Backbone bond lengths (Angstrom), bond angles and torsions (degrees), N, CA, C in turn:
res aa  C-N    CA-C-N  psi(-1)  N-CA   C-N-CA  omega(-1)  CA-C   N-CA-C  phi
1 M - - - 1.423 - - 1.678 100.26 -
2 A 1.401 112.27 135.70 1.300 118.68 -179.38 1.479 114.92 -66.90
3 K 1.342 123.39 141.10 1.407 126.34 177.62 1.562 107.13 -67.27
4 T 1.332 115.90 137.44 1.484 123.51 -175.78 1.579 110.46 -131.08
5 W 1.189 122.22 155.52 1.446 130.85 168.03 1.447 113.66 -136.48
6 K 1.416 116.59 146.28 1.496 120.43 173.21 1.605 101.99 -120.47
7 D 1.239 108.21 173.99 1.524 123.49 -169.96 1.536 116.29 -54.83
8 N 1.453 105.46 -42.94 1.431 109.84 179.68 1.407 122.76 -74.52
9 E 1.356 113.72 -4.40 1.522 124.54 174.79 1.449 117.30 -90.01
10 I 1.424 116.19 -4.50 1.435 123.99 -174.25 1.471 115.21 -120.39
11 S 1.355 122.06 143.72 1.292 126.98 174.19 1.535 113.41 -116.74
12 L 1.389 115.49 148.37 1.364 121.18 173.45 1.478 114.45 -85.34
13 D 1.286 117.68 -0.86 1.454 119.08 -169.12 1.548 112.49 -67.59
14 S 1.261 117.68 -30.09 1.467 120.04 -179.14 1.493 114.49 -66.05
15 I 1.330 116.99 -21.70 1.559 124.77 -178.99 1.441 111.09 -117.46
16 K 1.237 125.80 -9.36 1.520 122.34 -164.06 1.619 104.04 -61.09
17 N 1.369 121.61 -30.96 1.360 121.35 -177.71 1.425 118.64 -94.05
18 Q 1.422 114.43 7.94 1.473 119.04 -173.94 1.556 102.27 -109.04
19 T 1.374 104.41 153.33 1.567 118.72 -178.06 1.548 105.14 -93.62
20 I 1.313 113.97 127.86 1.485 119.64 176.67 1.499 108.71 -112.17
21 A 1.300 118.81 123.75 1.439 129.12 177.61 1.441 111.00 -97.97
22 V 1.361 117.34 108.64 1.596 120.10 176.54 1.477 103.93 -92.16
23 I 1.398 110.89 116.30 1.373 117.55 179.78 1.552 111.80 -94.15
24 G 1.231 113.99 106.29 1.568 123.73 -175.49 1.523 108.14 111.21
25 Y 1.234 112.97 149.94 1.453 124.35 -176.58 1.554 112.93 -134.49
26 G 1.336 118.40 37.95 1.271 124.16 179.58 1.604 105.57 -84.22
27 I 1.359 111.62 -154.01 1.517 116.09 -175.95 1.591 110.97 -60.16
28 Q 1.422 119.40 -44.83 1.349 120.42 178.38 1.474 118.29 -74.61
29 G 1.373 112.61 -37.33 1.439 118.91 179.62 1.595 112.89 -65.62
30 D 1.357 108.08 -42.75 1.517 111.18 179.55 1.576 109.56 -62.23
31 A 1.336 117.22 -44.73 1.571 118.84 -171.47 1.538 103.89 -73.79
32 Q 1.300 122.00 -44.94 1.438 115.02 -172.88 1.578 113.27 -77.57
33 A 1.319 116.50 -29.95 1.491 115.99 169.51 1.460 116.57 -62.11
34 N 1.398 116.87 -43.44 1.441 119.65 178.21 1.507 111.17 -67.48
35 N 1.341 115.50 -41.00 1.504 109.28 179.52 1.539 113.30 -69.33
36 M 1.280 118.91 -34.08 1.482 119.48 177.34 1.571 107.63 -64.25
37 K 1.416 122.64 -42.59 1.323 125.48 178.85 1.614 111.93 -60.26
38 D 1.270 112.49 -42.28 1.470 119.37 179.63 1.396 112.04 -69.57
39 S 1.307 119.20 -24.85 1.542 121.46 175.47 1.559 108.88 -88.37
40 G 1.303 119.11 6.24 1.479 118.55 170.21 1.468 120.06 95.29
41 L 1.349 112.34 8.91 1.478 118.73 -176.08 1.666 110.41 -88.70
42 N 1.256 116.79 158.90 1.398 123.35 -173.84 1.528 103.91 -90.01
43 V 1.412 122.40 104.55 1.399 128.25 -166.61 1.518 105.14 -121.27
44 I 1.409 114.63 126.88 1.441 115.28 165.29 1.510 113.10 -124.04
45 I 1.313 122.67 158.14 1.422 127.07 -175.91 1.489 113.01 -101.97
46 G 1.246 123.20 131.57 1.443 131.96 169.72 1.438 117.97 -103.02
47 L 1.372 122.65 108.70 1.477 120.27 -170.56 1.584 106.82 -137.23
48 K 1.289 109.95 165.32 1.574 114.74 170.64 1.469 106.00 -71.76
49 K 1.352 115.58 135.16 1.451 119.01 175.17 1.447 114.13 -56.73
50 G 1.253 122.83 135.38 1.437 125.41 177.76 1.417 113.83 77.97
51 G 1.385 119.46 4.73 1.489 118.02 178.54 1.421 114.32 -76.77
52 N 1.289 121.07 165.66 1.385 124.08 -169.70 1.465 113.14 -70.37
53 S 1.287 121.82 -18.98 1.443 124.52 179.48 1.486 117.32 -84.38
54 W 1.374 115.46 -15.09 1.350 120.41 -173.41 1.513 113.50 -59.16
55 K 1.407 116.22 -45.94 1.488 111.67 179.11 1.474 116.77 -79.80
56 K 1.218 113.17 -17.69 1.584 117.50 172.23 1.501 107.80 -64.37
57 A 1.343 115.98 -49.11 1.446 120.99 -174.04 1.572 106.04 -61.37
58 E 1.318 112.92 -47.00 1.476 113.77 -176.58 1.430 113.80 -65.11
59 S 1.432 118.76 -32.18 1.400 123.09 175.70 1.545 114.93 -69.18
60 D 1.296 115.00 -23.48 1.421 125.43 175.52 1.629 113.21 -80.96
61 G 1.288 113.05 -1.33 1.556 121.46 176.28 1.416 112.54 88.46
62 H 1.489 121.95 24.99 1.327 114.37 -178.59 1.567 107.75 -105.63
63 K 1.255 114.56 160.36 1.430 123.85 171.65 1.567 107.17 -83.77
64 V 1.362 116.91 123.66 1.456 117.76 -167.13 1.631 102.54 -126.95
65 M 1.316 108.56 138.02 1.529 117.37 -176.30 1.536 108.47 -152.31
66 S 1.316 116.22 169.70 1.504 118.86 175.55 1.452 112.58 -57.45
67 V 1.289 120.72 160.35 1.354 125.33 178.71 1.364 113.15 -60.47
68 A 1.442 117.43 -42.71 1.441 123.53 177.65 1.599 113.86 -56.16
69 D 1.328 112.73 -51.03 1.485 123.42 177.99 1.456 111.15 -56.30
70 A 1.421 111.42 -47.41 1.419 114.92 179.17 1.537 119.87 -57.98
71 T 1.405 112.73 -40.48 1.422 121.71 174.61 1.469 109.46 -64.41
72 K 1.229 117.25 -42.61 1.536 117.30 -177.23 1.496 111.16 -63.00
73 Q 1.270 122.99 -36.87 1.507 128.99 -178.49 1.558 111.04 -83.48
74 A 1.361 123.20 -22.42 1.384 123.60 -171.11 1.506 113.95 -83.36
75 D 1.326 119.19 150.48 1.332 126.65 163.40 1.721 108.43 -85.73
76 I 1.232 111.43 -41.79 1.493 115.98 179.35 1.494 106.37 -123.82
77 V 1.397 116.47 131.00 1.513 122.46 178.07 1.505 107.36 -113.75
78 H 1.234 103.19 106.02 1.554 114.82 -173.94 1.582 114.75 -94.83
79 I 1.395 121.96 97.72 1.355 128.10 -159.57 1.494 108.31 -95.10
80 L 1.364 113.30 114.06 1.487 124.90 -172.30 1.511 105.16 -129.63
81 I 1.374 124.01 33.80 1.444 120.77 172.89 1.584 105.18 -96.64
82 P 1.245 117.02 164.09 1.511 115.34 -174.66 1.499 111.03 -60.73
83 D 1.436 109.80 151.02 1.521 120.79 -171.27 1.499 110.45 -49.55
84 M 1.326 116.89 -45.61 1.421 115.32 -164.82 1.534 116.29 -81.79
85 I 1.322 115.96 1.24 1.471 120.27 173.14 1.460 113.36 -111.89
86 Q 1.302 116.74 -5.65 1.442 127.78 -175.20 1.684 105.64 -55.24
87 G 1.325 113.32 -52.36 1.523 112.12 -170.53 1.551 106.67 -64.08
88 Q 1.251 118.26 -44.46 1.576 116.41 -172.57 1.468 107.65 -68.29
89 V 1.269 123.87 -36.09 1.510 127.32 178.30 1.538 110.14 -67.10
90 Y 1.257 115.03 -40.59 1.410 119.72 174.11 1.513 113.56 -64.89
91 K 1.281 118.18 -43.65 1.467 125.46 179.25 1.611 110.24 -60.97
92 D 1.401 111.03 -50.13 1.423 116.18 -179.13 1.403 123.51 -77.18
93 E 1.411 117.51 -27.07 1.463 118.54 -168.15 1.593 112.92 -139.04
94 I 1.272 116.11 -33.57 1.501 119.68 176.95 1.426 116.66 -78.00
95 G 1.326 114.73 -56.30 1.365 124.19 -178.36 1.561 117.22 -54.34
96 P 1.306 122.47 -47.17 1.433 125.10 178.00 1.475 110.66 -65.99
97 N 1.262 121.34 -20.68 1.508 122.00 179.75 1.454 117.90 -108.58
98 L 1.351 117.08 14.89 1.346 123.05 -167.94 1.706 102.72 -101.83
99 S 1.301 118.73 116.41 1.423 126.49 179.55 1.447 114.44 -103.48
100 E 1.267 111.48 166.97 1.611 118.15 -175.56 1.512 108.75 -61.40
101 G 1.359 114.30 141.99 1.418 124.23 179.54 1.545 116.65 81.87
102 K 1.237 116.90 -7.12 1.355 114.62 170.46 1.531 121.17 -69.53
103 A 1.274 121.91 177.33 1.526 117.78 178.23 1.552 104.03 -125.86
104 L 1.376 116.16 140.43 1.507 123.67 164.38 1.482 101.37 -104.27
105 S 1.449 111.46 123.77 1.454 120.60 178.81 1.504 113.03 -118.22
106 F 1.228 121.93 145.40 1.419 127.05 179.77 1.514 111.21 -129.97
107 S 1.402 118.34 172.41 1.355 124.53 166.30 1.539 108.04 -120.59
108 H 1.295 114.63 1.55 1.542 120.13 170.16 1.527 106.67 -154.14
109 A 1.314 110.28 132.19 1.612 115.36 -167.18 1.594 111.37 -88.34
110 A 1.281 121.19 11.28 1.537 113.56 -172.26 1.476 110.73 -64.17
111 A 1.382 119.63 -42.24 1.350 117.72 -173.64 1.599 115.43 -61.07
112 I 1.210 119.27 -27.13 1.349 127.90 176.18 1.500 111.86 -79.19
113 Y 1.436 115.21 -54.70 1.348 125.34 -174.69 1.562 109.81 -58.78
114 W 1.382 118.12 -49.04 1.506 124.26 -176.84 1.595 108.13 -84.47
115 K 1.311 123.53 3.23 1.303 124.50 177.60 1.508 115.83 66.24
116 W 1.418 117.25 26.65 1.413 116.36 172.13 1.534 111.35 -67.07
117 I 1.385 117.21 -29.00 1.282 127.06 166.27 1.561 114.11 -117.59
118 E 1.283 113.71 128.19 1.514 118.27 -174.25 1.536 98.94 -120.50
119 A 1.400 100.73 102.85 1.544 114.40 -171.40 1.630 103.84 -88.61
120 P 1.389 110.75 153.36 1.416 117.09 177.17 1.598 112.03 -68.76
121 N 1.374 115.90 162.92 1.402 119.07 177.28 1.526 118.32 -75.70
122 N 1.222 117.01 -12.17 1.463 125.15 -174.04 1.574 117.29 -94.70
123 V 1.387 112.83 15.62 1.506 119.83 -178.60 1.657 107.93 -122.84
124 D 1.079 118.60 157.18 1.475 121.62 163.93 1.547 112.92 -78.95
125 L 1.344 116.89 146.61 1.423 120.72 176.97 1.524 102.79 -126.78
126 I 1.317 110.09 125.35 1.538 111.87 -169.48 1.576 104.00 -143.45
127 M 1.374 117.05 159.94 1.580 128.07 179.67 1.427 112.80 -137.47
128 I 1.288 114.61 128.85 1.400 121.18 167.82 1.649 107.75 -129.38
129 A 1.393 110.42 106.91 1.379 114.26 -169.23 1.589 113.63 -115.05
130 P 1.306 118.65 84.06 1.554 116.49 175.05 1.541 114.31 -46.53
131 K 1.261 116.54 138.71 1.529 122.60 171.52 1.420 110.61 -86.19
132 G 1.119 122.05 61.43 1.586 125.31 173.94 1.549 108.44 -179.62
133 P 1.277 114.90 163.61 1.465 120.73 179.00 1.557 109.35 -71.37
134 G 1.333 121.61 159.97 1.399 127.31 -176.31 1.433 111.87 -55.85
135 S 1.405 122.59 -35.90 1.451 122.30 -175.63 1.566 107.86 -65.44
136 K 1.332 117.01 -32.85 1.436 123.18 175.62 1.445 111.06 -69.03
137 V 1.332 116.72 -47.25 1.536 123.02 179.30 1.594 109.74 -53.15
138 R 1.335 111.86 -38.55 1.476 116.38 -174.50 1.525 108.48 -78.88
139 E 1.375 117.72 -48.12 1.326 122.68 -175.19 1.514 115.70 -68.54
140 T 1.353 120.51 -29.98 1.456 119.43 173.17 1.539 116.30 -77.71
141 Y 1.451 110.58 -24.66 1.441 110.12 172.57 1.480 115.03 -73.43
142 L 1.282 116.42 -32.21 1.505 123.09 179.15 1.532 105.60 -70.12
143 D 1.317 119.74 -30.36 1.524 122.99 173.54 1.551 114.70 -79.25
144 N 1.413 112.10 11.42 1.536 115.84 -179.13 1.549 114.24 65.88
145 F 1.297 112.84 24.74 1.574 118.56 176.85 1.521 103.61 -131.36
146 G 1.358 115.39 -147.19 1.468 111.07 -176.49 1.680 97.91 -172.62
147 T 1.410 106.44 173.53 1.337 118.76 171.32 1.514 114.41 -102.13
148 P 1.267 124.11 124.00 1.441 124.40 -173.93 1.514 110.56 -59.10
149 A 1.391 117.77 148.70 1.441 122.91 -177.65 1.634 109.21 -133.04
150 I 1.248 105.67 157.91 1.574 110.44 166.43 1.565 105.42 -106.48
151 V 1.382 115.40 148.66 1.500 115.93 178.55 1.572 105.64 -136.27
152 A 1.296 105.49 161.49 1.500 114.39 -173.00 1.633 107.95 -154.24
153 V 1.380 112.92 151.08 1.514 117.81 169.52 1.474 103.11 -125.58
154 E 1.336 117.85 123.50 1.439 122.80 179.59 1.533 106.84 -98.76
155 Q 1.338 119.35 -27.71 1.569 118.88 -177.91 1.544 100.46 -149.77
156 D 1.336 106.47 125.61 1.543 112.06 176.64 1.561 107.07 -118.26
157 F 1.342 110.75 84.20 1.550 115.32 179.68 1.571 107.54 -75.05
158 T 1.188 124.76 -39.83 1.468 128.67 -167.28 1.569 106.75 -85.51
159 G 1.210 121.87 -17.50 1.415 120.67 -169.93 1.581 116.31 83.43
160 K 1.364 110.82 -11.22 1.425 117.13 -176.52 1.578 113.79 -115.86
161 A 1.316 114.47 23.26 1.503 120.08 -171.13 1.549 107.69 -68.73
162 W 1.259 120.01 -36.14 1.414 123.97 179.78 1.556 109.63 -68.31
163 D 1.322 117.14 -39.14 1.464 121.73 -175.75 1.617 102.75 -62.60
164 R 1.346 115.05 -41.59 1.451 116.27 -172.63 1.508 105.13 -72.60
165 T 1.325 122.20 -43.35 1.413 125.50 -172.48 1.599 106.68 -62.23
166 L 1.378 116.63 -54.64 1.370 113.47 176.25 1.523 122.44 -65.48
167 G 1.268 111.79 -27.64 1.533 116.18 175.34 1.621 108.69 -64.88
168 I 1.253 116.13 -44.17 1.486 114.87 -178.32 1.546 106.74 -67.71
169 A 1.302 118.85 -42.93 1.426 123.43 176.18 1.521 113.45 -47.29
170 K 1.395 111.85 -46.72 1.390 125.04 177.66 1.611 111.91 -56.91
171 A 1.359 106.85 -52.06 1.362 117.72 -174.46 1.588 118.75 -61.03
172 I 1.325 107.43 -35.87 1.515 113.56 179.91 1.575 108.98 -83.01
173 G 1.317 118.92 -9.11 1.396 119.76 169.38 1.557 112.65 105.00
174 S 1.435 113.39 -8.26 1.420 118.23 179.67 1.566 116.90 -61.17
175 A 1.348 114.18 -29.21 1.528 114.05 -179.71 1.460 112.65 -69.51
176 R 1.296 118.63 -22.59 1.475 120.13 175.68 1.445 112.00 -65.04
177 A 1.262 120.55 -26.75 1.489 123.61 175.34 1.535 109.94 -94.95
178 G 1.260 123.58 -29.43 1.430 132.78 -179.55 1.525 118.99 122.04
179 L 1.329 112.17 143.01 1.539 118.94 177.41 1.550 109.85 -113.55
180 I 1.295 106.97 147.84 1.444 113.84 178.87 1.613 108.42 -124.47
181 K 1.235 118.42 135.01 1.401 124.25 -177.71 1.516 107.80 -74.20
182 T 1.348 121.57 141.51 1.448 125.87 175.73 1.406 106.47 -148.67
183 A 1.443 120.11 -160.82 1.375 125.42 -177.87 1.584 104.87 -146.91
184 F 1.197 114.12 153.92 1.627 123.80 -172.68 1.435 102.42 -53.34
185 K 1.403 123.20 -53.25 1.415 124.81 -175.58 1.608 111.47 -58.93
186 E 1.349 114.04 -49.59 1.411 117.82 -179.70 1.510 113.26 -61.25
187 E 1.269 122.65 -41.40 1.487 126.66 177.24 1.404 112.97 -56.39
188 V 1.309 115.26 -54.48 1.545 125.81 178.06 1.535 113.26 -58.10
189 E 1.236 117.91 -48.31 1.458 118.43 -173.31 1.506 110.17 -76.81
190 T 1.354 119.31 -34.20 1.531 121.07 175.99 1.361 112.74 -69.58
191 D 1.422 113.84 -44.46 1.539 119.62 -172.24 1.494 108.07 -64.49
192 W 1.367 116.73 -45.26 1.512 121.69 -179.68 1.564 106.46 -59.77
193 F 1.326 112.44 -49.53 1.512 114.97 -175.33 1.543 114.48 -59.87
194 G 1.325 113.64 -43.97 1.577 118.99 178.43 1.555 105.10 -63.19
195 E 1.223 126.51 -44.25 1.467 126.23 -179.04 1.591 107.98 -57.85
196 Q 1.391 112.00 -50.35 1.476 116.86 -167.29 1.561 109.95 -79.31
197 A 1.323 119.67 -41.36 1.467 122.83 -166.12 1.550 109.01 -92.74
198 D 1.266 118.08 -27.64 1.373 120.54 -165.82 1.594 116.99 -135.30
199 L 1.242 119.50 -60.85 1.403 120.32 -167.97 1.529 115.33 -75.64
200 C 1.347 111.54 -41.65 1.496 119.32 174.38 1.441 116.74 -102.79
201 G 1.367 113.89 -67.93 1.444 117.67 -175.41 1.544 111.64 -63.59
202 G 1.377 118.96 -56.22 1.451 125.00 -179.69 1.487 113.70 -50.19
203 A 1.457 115.74 -53.24 1.367 122.65 -179.45 1.493 120.68 -56.59
204 A 1.411 109.38 -44.90 1.441 120.01 -179.75 1.570 111.36 -70.17
205 S 1.357 114.76 -38.60 1.585 115.39 173.95 1.448 109.14 -66.49
206 M 1.367 123.15 -40.69 1.352 126.49 -170.86 1.619 108.21 -69.03
207 V 1.254 114.96 -39.77 1.478 118.18 179.00 1.501 114.64 -68.16
208 T 1.408 110.90 -42.28 1.451 117.63 178.54 1.479 115.89 -67.36
209 N 1.304 117.62 -35.06 1.500 120.55 168.94 1.415 111.12 -66.79
210 A 1.289 126.14 -42.74 1.428 123.92 -177.43 1.579 111.35 -65.77
211 F 1.289 112.07 -39.32 1.555 120.63 174.98 1.527 106.37 -58.36
212 E 1.348 116.88 -55.41 1.497 118.01 -174.05 1.592 111.66 -61.41
213 T 1.347 117.08 -33.05 1.414 123.40 176.61 1.567 110.97 -64.93
214 L 1.170 119.29 -42.91 1.466 119.27 177.18 1.583 111.58 -70.62
215 V 1.331 113.81 -51.04 1.453 113.32 177.32 1.455 118.55 -58.47
216 E 1.249 118.32 -38.08 1.536 126.52 177.15 1.487 110.36 -65.39
217 A 1.364 111.16 -24.49 1.518 114.17 179.04 1.503 113.61 -91.81
218 G 1.387 118.80 4.52 1.385 128.07 166.21 1.531 113.27 104.58
219 Y 1.298 115.85 1.87 1.549 118.27 -178.65 1.617 108.21 -75.42
220 Q 1.318 112.14 160.82 1.460 117.45 -179.45 1.509 113.60 -67.51
221 P 1.206 124.26 136.97 1.577 126.17 -175.13 1.556 105.49 -63.00
222 E 1.342 117.35 -35.61 1.407 120.89 -177.05 1.569 112.77 -65.58
223 I 1.297 113.23 -40.15 1.486 119.43 179.58 1.566 111.02 -74.69
224 A 1.349 115.15 -35.58 1.459 123.33 179.09 1.634 106.12 -64.93
225 Y 1.368 109.95 -41.36 1.565 109.84 174.88 1.418 116.87 -58.14
226 F 1.331 113.21 -43.59 1.539 118.31 -175.94 1.661 104.95 -59.66
227 E 1.429 108.25 -58.11 1.381 113.89 -173.21 1.593 118.86 -60.48
228 V 1.230 120.79 -25.45 1.458 116.80 -168.69 1.489 109.91 -122.03
229 L 1.331 117.59 -12.17 1.464 122.63 -179.84 1.518 112.44 -117.64
230 H 1.319 116.58 -61.43 1.396 121.47 -174.65 1.606 114.11 -57.23
231 E 1.216 109.42 -44.59 1.548 111.66 -176.02 1.562 116.50 -82.51
232 L 1.381 113.21 2.33 1.389 120.13 -179.02 1.564 109.87 -65.61
233 K 1.425 116.56 -40.51 1.412 119.87 -177.93 1.558 108.60 -63.16
234 L 1.272 123.09 -32.77 1.552 120.86 179.87 1.393 109.04 -67.76
235 I 1.421 122.38 -26.91 1.472 120.57 -174.13 1.606 106.94 -86.24
236 V 1.367 108.44 -36.48 1.508 113.40 178.99 1.492 112.41 -66.03
237 D 1.324 118.38 -38.61 1.440 122.51 176.28 1.516 112.20 -61.27
238 M 1.304 120.88 -41.67 1.436 122.52 175.17 1.479 111.81 -64.94
239 I 1.444 119.61 -40.21 1.468 122.35 178.89 1.521 106.52 -61.25
240 Q 1.345 121.04 -48.31 1.419 123.50 -175.81 1.478 108.54 -61.23
241 R 1.300 118.01 -45.10 1.519 121.45 -173.53 1.650 112.27 -78.45
242 Y 1.305 112.34 -34.04 1.478 109.22 -169.78 1.558 115.43 -126.87
243 G 1.477 112.76 2.57 1.488 117.79 -174.63 1.563 109.25 83.54
244 I 1.367 108.08 169.51 1.522 114.21 177.05 1.381 114.15 -58.81
245 N 1.370 120.60 -56.53 1.422 118.88 -178.11 1.524 112.60 -61.47
246 G 1.342 113.54 -31.71 1.558 109.42 175.64 1.457 115.05 -69.43
247 M 1.290 115.38 -21.34 1.495 116.78 168.25 1.436 110.29 -64.95
248 W 1.366 115.74 -53.28 1.407 120.05 -174.92 1.513 112.20 -58.00
249 R 1.276 119.29 -29.65 1.573 118.63 176.28 1.440 111.47 -82.44
250 R 1.429 121.96 -6.67 1.383 118.51 176.87 1.510 112.57 -107.21
251 V 1.245 122.57 8.42 1.493 119.86 176.80 1.468 104.89 -114.01
252 S 1.418 114.67 170.68 1.500 114.76 -173.64 1.570 113.50 -67.49
253 E 1.250 110.64 166.42 1.534 113.85 -174.79 1.577 110.02 -69.49
254 T 1.236 118.68 -23.37 1.385 120.09 177.80 1.523 108.10 -78.60
255 A 1.229 118.29 -44.50 1.490 117.16 175.44 1.605 107.62 -64.86
256 R 1.208 119.42 -39.76 1.572 116.95 177.91 1.513 113.73 -59.27
257 Y 1.356 119.07 -51.65 1.380 120.36 174.83 1.555 113.88 -65.43
258 G 1.274 121.03 -39.62 1.418 116.31 -177.85 1.525 111.64 -70.50
259 G 1.361 117.88 -39.86 1.338 125.83 176.86 1.501 116.78 -58.67
260 L 1.358 112.80 -43.62 1.402 124.44 -174.91 1.692 109.68 -71.94
261 T 1.355 106.65 -33.93 1.577 105.52 179.52 1.473 114.35 -99.74
262 R 1.310 118.85 -22.34 1.478 118.39 176.19 1.507 119.74 -95.42
263 G 1.393 110.00 -22.31 1.453 114.84 -178.97 1.649 112.61 -59.35
264 P 1.365 117.27 -38.50 1.392 117.03 179.46 1.525 112.55 -72.68
265 M 1.288 116.57 -15.94 1.572 122.81 174.56 1.480 110.27 -67.92
266 V 1.409 114.40 -44.79 1.485 125.51 174.40 1.580 114.47 -64.46
267 M 1.272 112.19 -58.38 1.446 121.71 -175.88 1.516 108.73 -105.39
268 D 1.263 115.67 83.68 1.514 125.39 -170.64 1.573 113.01 -101.50
269 S 1.222 112.38 -173.46 1.522 120.36 175.89 1.508 114.25 -49.52
270 T 1.342 112.48 -38.03 1.526 115.85 -178.64 1.520 110.52 -63.85
271 N 1.301 120.46 -45.23 1.375 123.22 172.33 1.514 116.27 -53.87
272 K 1.337 113.86 -43.64 1.419 116.69 176.14 1.477 117.52 -62.41
273 E 1.419 114.96 -37.56 1.309 118.61 174.97 1.509 118.56 -70.10
274 N 1.369 111.64 -27.61 1.477 119.27 170.78 1.582 111.34 -67.46
275 M 1.328 111.32 -38.88 1.521 119.08 177.90 1.537 109.12 -61.04
276 K 1.312 111.71 -41.14 1.544 114.29 -179.93 1.581 114.49 -68.71
277 K 1.336 110.42 -26.84 1.569 113.92 172.83 1.514 108.67 -74.98
278 V 1.301 120.14 -35.58 1.498 119.94 177.73 1.537 106.32 -67.86
279 L 1.282 123.01 -36.54 1.440 122.73 -177.23 1.561 110.74 -68.09
280 T 1.465 114.88 -37.54 1.315 120.15 -178.01 1.478 110.48 -64.24
281 M 1.296 117.22 -43.13 1.433 125.71 -176.60 1.499 109.55 -63.15
282 I 1.374 121.53 -33.03 1.447 125.21 167.32 1.417 113.29 -62.87
283 Q 1.382 116.69 -54.87 1.427 125.75 -170.24 1.459 111.08 -64.50
284 D 1.463 117.80 -36.59 1.492 111.78 -178.00 1.409 116.26 -97.05
285 G 1.497 115.00 16.87 1.588 116.38 178.51 1.450 113.97 90.92
286 T 1.262 121.47 -16.55 1.508 123.43 -170.50 1.627 108.17 -56.66
287 F 1.302 114.03 -45.71 1.466 114.71 178.99 1.460 116.07 -72.44
288 N 1.337 119.63 -39.53 1.429 120.95 168.00 1.413 120.00 -55.54
289 N 1.308 115.85 -42.01 1.703 117.23 176.74 1.479 107.40 -72.57
290 E 1.410 120.86 -36.36 1.397 119.20 177.81 1.598 112.86 -60.00
291 W 1.368 112.94 -53.10 1.378 123.36 177.71 1.486 116.40 -53.19
292 I 1.319 112.14 -47.27 1.520 117.85 176.54 1.601 112.15 -61.57
293 S 1.179 113.04 -43.18 1.470 120.30 -178.99 1.495 112.80 -67.76
294 E 1.216 118.06 -42.13 1.479 124.65 177.70 1.508 106.36 -66.86
295 Y 1.278 125.51 -47.43 1.376 126.93 -178.33 1.499 113.60 -65.30
296 Q 1.398 115.18 -41.29 1.426 117.72 177.42 1.555 112.28 -61.12
297 K 1.341 116.29 -37.62 1.441 121.30 -178.23 1.471 111.42 -75.40
298 N 1.410 114.80 -49.51 1.431 116.50 -166.47 1.584 117.15 -122.51
299 G 1.435 113.04 7.47 1.492 115.60 178.93 1.475 111.27 51.01
300 K 1.230 120.58 -140.12 1.422 128.94 -179.98 1.514 115.83 -57.10
301 D 1.356 114.94 -24.60 1.492 121.49 178.00 1.511 108.07 -63.59
302 A 1.287 118.40 -19.25 1.493 122.42 -173.93 1.589 103.68 -56.39
303 F 1.383 116.04 -41.05 1.489 115.37 -172.77 1.564 106.33 -110.10
304 D 1.305 120.22 -19.57 1.425 121.22 -172.75 1.557 110.07 -62.13
305 K 1.401 117.40 -28.31 1.494 120.39 -176.15 1.471 108.76 -69.57
306 Y 1.390 117.80 -34.68 1.438 115.73 173.99 1.565 118.64 -79.01
307 M 1.387 114.21 -20.34 1.388 118.33 177.90 1.550 108.76 -76.84
308 K 1.320 114.81 -33.22 1.541 120.70 175.84 1.622 106.55 -59.18
309 E 1.276 121.30 -35.83 1.418 123.54 -176.95 1.498 104.58 -68.20
310 Y 1.417 121.85 -39.36 1.292 119.13 177.70 1.545 118.80 -71.89
311 D 1.416 109.96 -28.32 1.544 113.73 174.19 1.551 110.82 -64.76
312 A 1.335 114.67 -27.63 1.505 117.66 -176.99 1.484 109.26 -88.52
313 H 1.305 120.08 -12.55 1.499 119.78 178.24 1.453 121.16 -68.56
314 Q 1.171 120.95 146.05 1.531 122.75 -173.79 1.499 109.73 -57.58
315 I 1.292 116.89 -39.59 1.500 122.30 -176.49 1.566 109.66 -56.61
316 E 1.264 114.43 -39.20 1.480 114.43 178.95 1.565 116.12 -83.52
317 K 1.320 117.78 -25.13 1.360 119.55 166.49 1.452 120.26 -62.30
318 V 1.367 110.49 -47.28 1.401 120.41 176.75 1.588 112.78 -70.85
319 G 1.304 111.04 -35.63 1.535 117.75 -179.61 1.535 108.22 -65.48
320 K 1.329 123.96 -35.67 1.505 121.02 -175.69 1.499 106.05 -67.87
321 Q 1.384 116.98 -35.43 1.511 119.07 -179.67 1.430 109.05 -66.85
322 M 1.278 116.34 -40.15 1.609 123.12 -170.96 1.410 103.68 -73.08
323 R 1.337 124.83 -42.79 1.366 127.82 -175.44 1.545 107.52 -64.44
324 K 1.299 116.25 -41.67 1.464 114.42 -175.92 1.476 110.62 -67.94
325 M 1.309 118.85 -26.66 1.365 125.54 176.81 1.478 112.21 -66.16
326 M 1.308 117.49 -41.19 1.481 124.50 -177.85 1.620 112.73 -84.83
327 W 1.267 111.66 -42.25 1.419 117.80 173.51 1.496 117.49 -128.12
328 P 1.367 107.94 79.58 1.544 113.17 -173.17 1.542 121.33 -65.95
329 D 1.336 114.71 -14.02 1.472 122.82 172.65 1.546 114.38 -89.53
330 S 1.246 115.99 -7.08 1.539 119.61 -175.74 1.506 111.15 -76.87
331 T 1.298 114.56 149.12 1.478 122.06 174.07 1.476 105.15 -115.16
332 E 1.406 114.51 151.36 1.416 121.91 170.27 1.490 113.83 -116.70
């Protein structure tokens, strides 16, 4: 059974007099920094000078400075900038200003695990990874609850790394929902696998194939869109709230029998074998090496070429019109 913590088991005392530098003020940086500030912690923001986020962070009441200066002043450096720039920012601004006894903190462990960042031995390496987007981290905190998180310590130089980890998790509100202990290796490999095989890659491919199957059989694209894409959220929400069997108990008897008997025909042992291949490519570094190479050569074009294919697909063309019908004020 995994080790877990709840809010009443954790104290902020160990970090209440420490300075936490949040590096980056995107969706996660904004949410986590404001939650920690509202929890009474001493938070500063480290950003690229002249960046778009500088004024926003200041307007939210934060003390903002360069990444280098924030690192110098901080006891805990919480890195929340995009994965692919973490290595360079660390090399240029964080590493040279990192002194003994400080902590490097992350919400995703890839930079440490794949050695994009090679941290010294005389600092703590910790992770607090909320299992939700930044908007949800902030929203649930303001509702006096929180977004659950997984937490890990990779290197405990000070002997107080776990106190720091749990303290931050409490301050951002995640301990209110619950914390689960993990390891950097486990977080990276399972996170990437989920994104590729199920949550993003697998789901998008499944929906697209289902849409194509109906349209190629002569059904209207708009009807196909409703049946295979729009209603998916309703099912996922039930699975998240009640579990898989809880979902089965809340759909029609026809959907229950049809799904239970035909689902395994669609997602069969061949799919599982392909998932195992995807996992192996993550575990042995194949995907990491490919991703780094592609990003270094092409930057965002490394994935934009695939996104352009989706933009040109009928499911997106139909979808834009359908979404305008349902949410006329939304922008894409």
